[in-house]
N, C-alpha and C positions, 0 to 999 in steps of 0.2 A: 391334136391335129395329126394326120398321117403324114409322115415324111415323104411318102411317095407322091404326094400332091405337088411338091415343090422340086423344081429342077436344080441342078448345081448352080445355075445362074440366078436362082431366087424367083424364077417365073413359074406360072402354073403349068405343070407337066401334063395335065388333062384338060379336056374341054369342061366348061362350067355350064350346067344345065339348071333349068327351073325344077324344083322338087316336085311340083304338082303335075306339069304337063310335058316335061322333058324338052322344052324349047331350048335351043342353044343360045346362051347369053354371051359367052366368050369362047373363042377358039383357044386351043392350047398354045402356050408360049407368049401370050400377049399382056399378062398382068403380073405385077410384082406383089409378093406377100408383104404385108405391113401390119403392125400392131398399133391400134389406136382405139381408145375407149369411146364408143359411140352408142348412144341410146337410140334404139329403133323401136317404133310402135310394133305391137303384136301383128302377126300376119293377117291380112284381110284384103278385100277387094279395093281397087284403086279409088272408087268413088267415095268410100267411107274414110279413106286416108286424107283426102283433100278437104273434107268437111271441117277440119280444124278442131275436132273434138279432142278430148284428152284420153286417148286410148292407153291401155296398159303398155308399158315399154319394157324392153329387155336390154341390158348392157352387153354389148358384143365387142370383142377385142381383136379378133383375127379377120383380116379383110384382104381381098384382092384389090390392088390399087391400079387404076387406069388413068392416063393423063389426057386422053382424047376421046370424046364421046363417040367418034366414028370408029373406034376400035371394037365397040360392041357389035355382035351379030344381031341380037334382038334385045331391046330394052325399052321400057316406057318410063315416062316421068310424070309425077303428080304435078298439080298446080303448086305454086309456091306456098309453103307453110312457114311463114316468117321468112328467114333467109335460107331455107332448105327446100330442096326438091328430093323426094324419095324416088328410088329406082324400083320399078315393078317389072314383072314379066310382060313382054309385049304381046304375047298370045293370050294368056288367061287373066292377065291384069292382077294377079295376086302378088302381094308384097307387104311391106317393102323388103326387097332383097338387098337393098343398099341405100346409099345416101350421097347427096351432092350439095355442098354449100355454095351459094351464089357468091360468097366472098372469096372462096378458093376456086376460081374459075376452071382450073385444069386438073382438079382432083375428083375422081369418081370412085367410091368405095363399094365393094360388093362383099357382104358378110359371108364367110365360109359356112357358118351354121345355117344359112338361109337358102343354100343351093346344094346341088349334088354334082359329082364329078364323074366323067366317063372317059 
């Protein structure tokens, strides 16, 4: 991970954008870098994520953590998949770019490897 992505306060120093369509997901300075091992399905359209099939998954460790869903500029959510909602781009619906557990009501994770920064 590039050190220039994290401010001295541990926040994102750049805006977080969708890799595919460049939609702004988070503004700069609103998310905290955290490390947590999360398995996310391979990137695909929102409709196929919610079908509950067993897609290939990827273990991702570095995430931007947001505690309020209203912090996002643009983000979409899949239907519940067990106790999880996946975060997708609100414009092109590709994802998951992140993860939200219904059991952890105030934690929203956006995987650094699934977004780009500007």
